[in-house]
N, C-alpha and C positions, 0 to 999 in steps of 0.2 A: 707481673704474671697473674696475680689475683684479680687485678682490674680487667685484664684481658678476658679471663674466664667469666667474670661478672658481665662484661659487655656482650659476650657471646650468648650467655644465658638470657639476658634481657632481650636480645634480638630474637631468640627462639620463642620466648614468651609472647612477644609482640606478634611474631609470625603466627603462632598458634591461635591466638585470639582473633587475629585478622582472618585466618581461614575459617574459624567458627562463625564469624559475622558474615563472611561471604557465602558460606554454605547455608546459613539461615536465610539470607536474602534470596539466594537461588531457589530454596524450597518455597519461599513465599510467592515466587513467580511461577514455579512449576506446578505446585499443588492445586491452585485454582483451575488450571487447564486440565489436569488429570481428573479433577472432580467433575468438570463439565463433560469430558469424554465418558467418565463412569456413569454420570446421570443419563447420558444418551442411550446407554445400554441397560438401564434400570427399568423396573416395572413402575408404572405411573402411581399406583396406589401405595406401593412400598416407598417410593420417593417422597410422597406427601406425608406419610405417617412417620417414617424413620429419618427423613432428611437426606442430605448429600453425604457421600463418602468417597474415599479413594477407590474402593472396589464397588462394582455394580450391585444394586439391590435387586435380587431375583432376576438374573440376566435374561434379557429379551431383546429382539430386534424390531419390536413393534414400531418404534419411532422412525427407524430407517425405512421400514416398509411403507409407512405413511408418506414419506418424502418421495420415494421412488415408485409410487403406484404407476406412474407413467415414465419408465426409464428412458424412453426415446427423448422426451422433453428435457429431462435434466442433463442427459448427455449432450444434447444440442446446446443447452445453456452453458455447459462447461466449454464446449468448442467456441461458442461466441465470445465468452469471457476471456479465454486464452488468446484468441485472435486479437481482440480489442486491446488486451493488456500488452501483448507482444508488439503489435504494430504501433500502438499509441505511445508506449514507453520509448521504443527505439527512435521513432520520428521526433518525439519531444526532446529527447536528450541530444539528438543531433542539432535541432534548431537552437536549443538553449546554449549548447556548447559553442556553436558558430557565432551566435550573437554575443556571448560572453567574451569570446576571443577578440572580436572586433572592439568591444567596449574596453578591453584591457590594454589595447594598443594606444600609446600616447600620440602616435602620428596619425590617428584616425580623426579627420577634421570635424566630422559630425558627432563626435563622441558626446559632447556636452548636451547637444540638442536631443539626441536619442535617449540619453539618460533621463533628461527631464520628461520627455514624452512617456517613457516607460514608467517613471515614477507617478505621473498623473493617472495612468491607467490603474495603478494599484490603489489609488485613493477614490477615484470615481468609477462607478460601474453602471452600465445601462440598466441592469435589472432583469427580472425574469421575463416580463411581457415583451420588451423589444427583442430579446434573444430568441424567444419562441417564435415571434413573427418573422424574424430574419431567417431562421432555419426552416420554417414551414412554408411561408408565403413566397419567399424570394429564392432560397436555395432548394426548396422542395425535397427536404431531407426526411420527410415522414416515412417511417419504415425503411430507412436507409442506414446501413451500419456506420456510415461516416458521421452520423449525428452522435454516435457514441464515442467517437475519437476526437473530432475537431474541437469541441468546446474546451477540452482540458489539454489540448496539444501543447500550447506555449504558456510557460509560467515565468512572469517577470521576477518574482522572488527567487526562483531557482537560478535564473540567469544572473542575478546580482551575486548570488552565492558563488556560482562558478567563476564569475569575473574575478573574485578575490583569489581563487586558486590559480587562474591563468596569469595573474600578475606576478606569480612566483617564477614564471619562465624567464630565464636570463636573457637580457637583450643581446648580449654578446653571441649567444647560441643562435638567436634569430638572425643577427647580422651575418654570421658565418654561413647559415643556410641560404641566405639571399645571395651571397657571393658564389655559392655552389650552384646557383641557378634555380633554387626552389622558390615557388610562388607562395602567396599568402595562404591559399587553400592547402598546399602541401605542408607548409609550416604548421598550420592548425591541426591537420590530421596526423602528421608524422612526427611532430616534435611536441607541440603544446598539449595535445590531448593525452599522449602517453605519460607525460610528466604529471598531469593532473588526474590520473586515473582513479585516485582515491576519492576525490571530490565528485567525479563523474559517476562512480559506482554508488556513492551515497545518494546523490540526486536520482539516479536510476531506480534505486530501491524505493524512494519516496513515490516516484511516478508509478511503479508497479503496484504498490499498495493503493494508490489513488484510483487507478483504473480497475483494479480487481474489486475494490469495495464500492465502486460506483453503481448506483441504481436509479438515481434521479433522472438522468438523461433518458434512460430506457422507459421510465414511467411517462416522461413528457412526450417523446417522439415515436414510440413504438406501439403499434396496435396489433401487429402480426405476432402470433404466438411462436413462430419459428425464429424470431429475432429477439429473444429475451436473454438478458445476462443472468448469471447464476444468482447474484444478490437479489435482483428483482423477482426472479422466479421463487426463491425461498420466501421473500417478503409477501408475495401474493399467495403462496401456499398457506402461510401462517394466517393471513387475513381471511382466507376461505375457511380455515378451521374455526377461527373465532366466530365467524358469521354462522356457521353450522351450529355451534354451541349456543349462540344467542337464539337461533330459531327453535332449537330443542327446548331451551328453558322457557321460551314464550308459549310454546304449545303444550309443554309438559310431557311430551312423548320423546323418550330417549331411544333413538334407533340404533346407535352404535357409540360405544365408549371410545372417544378419540384421545390419545395421549398428547396433551397440549404441552405440558412442562418438559417432558422428555423430548418431544419434537423440537422445541426451541433449542435444547442442548445439542440435538443431532444436527440441526441447521448450523449452529456455531461451529461444530466439528467439521462438517462438510465444507463450510466456507473458509475457515481459518487454516485448516490442515495444510494445503499447498503453500500458503504464505509462511508458515512456520519452517517448512523445508527450504524455501528460498532464502529466508532470513539467515539460516544456518550457514549458507554459502557466502552471503554478503556481510556477515557479522564483523569480520576483521576490517573490511573497508568502511563499514558504517561507523564503527567506534573511532577509527583513525580520522575519518572525514569530519565527524562532528567535533573532535578535539582540535583538529587543525583549523577548521572554520571558526571555532569559537575564539581561537587565539589571534588568527589573522584578521577576522572580521572586526 
């Protein structure tokens, strides 16, 4: 009886300290984000003199006013980014899932050759110049929104990860579906993909982050201000502010005090905010998908 009480006490002590550690780790992840949000609402001079804090230093919206001086442009950038992220991620996950399903089937005759071909593309890459010439000279995608979607549409690494998940589909279920008259496309979409929804959701989250944070393609192929992604618009705004400050320092004439540090924090908040919300919905699939992939891979 005494040993049973001691065992329960030990379990409670272990659980207590485990919760303490988890709470500490959670605070280490949350507090920096709160400090960034707080800094975006702080006064520039107060932030420089007193440093960062969880609560804003002399609350002000100056940083956000600097970003949204032209609200039409930033709203249009949001629309472009949301469209590119939604379409690109959806098409990408469909292509990767179908390719992964084919490569997971043992009766696919070209499986070895396609695997080798995909693997070679992971090692060797044409580079920036051939890609730029291909999209501008031959595809004529300059100022075309497809230039923001196509370069990142298919990922070989994601296909190989999904292939591991699709291998979990029971062959007996597939054979039963064939007997019932279901074709390969039907098996892929109605049986294999629902079984592997955890892995698909995980890869989908990766693609959403990739498209949302992308700005390089916009810088390379877009010259029209009406086709700017959110990340590139924020990057260009920050570059313009820094250039104005350099000009002021070189001439010695200060026309306007521009909040640079708080503007950076405001940009982080504007860019990261939607992704934090999306991650909250995908979190359970993300954790499960990573753990399953690490074991099966």
